[in-house]
C-alpha angles and dihedrals in degrees: 000000000000115000093245090063100053124100089234092068091065097049122101105222119190100222122216125195113245100192089234116124095212098039101031100167141031136177136193106233121177092335094311130104116239116198126184120211116202111222135199099277132225092021089057134015111289095241139025116198118214121191112200088340096310121113111244106169149340120229140174097199123036113236113256091248089063094061114206107328095190095048112138087216092068111112120248121260111266114268114266096027099087096090094045092049102039104033094081091057102030094106094046100078098123118073109257095021089113089067096040095260107098115188110249098179105134092212097059108014105016 
């Protein structure tokens, strides 16, 4: 399903900085944790969205309703939530790892 057709593209997440280089922002949306992974662009889509640790979509441009996910002005994630939010995706740093095919190209993901 193309990203423009998913329900997630119409949501208005309030992004929080996580302090993690691979998963820089997260948001609580309708009781679920959204986490964005930044990928090696342009070799891969710029972002991968995970909802409760499950990949939902890859995108190059965030939908307008998302605001600017990487904005430095976004507040930090509340203390004590880092483990809850990032543990489900911690092992999914490489693009494709969420489907069992992690990119091993040394030029983009090495």
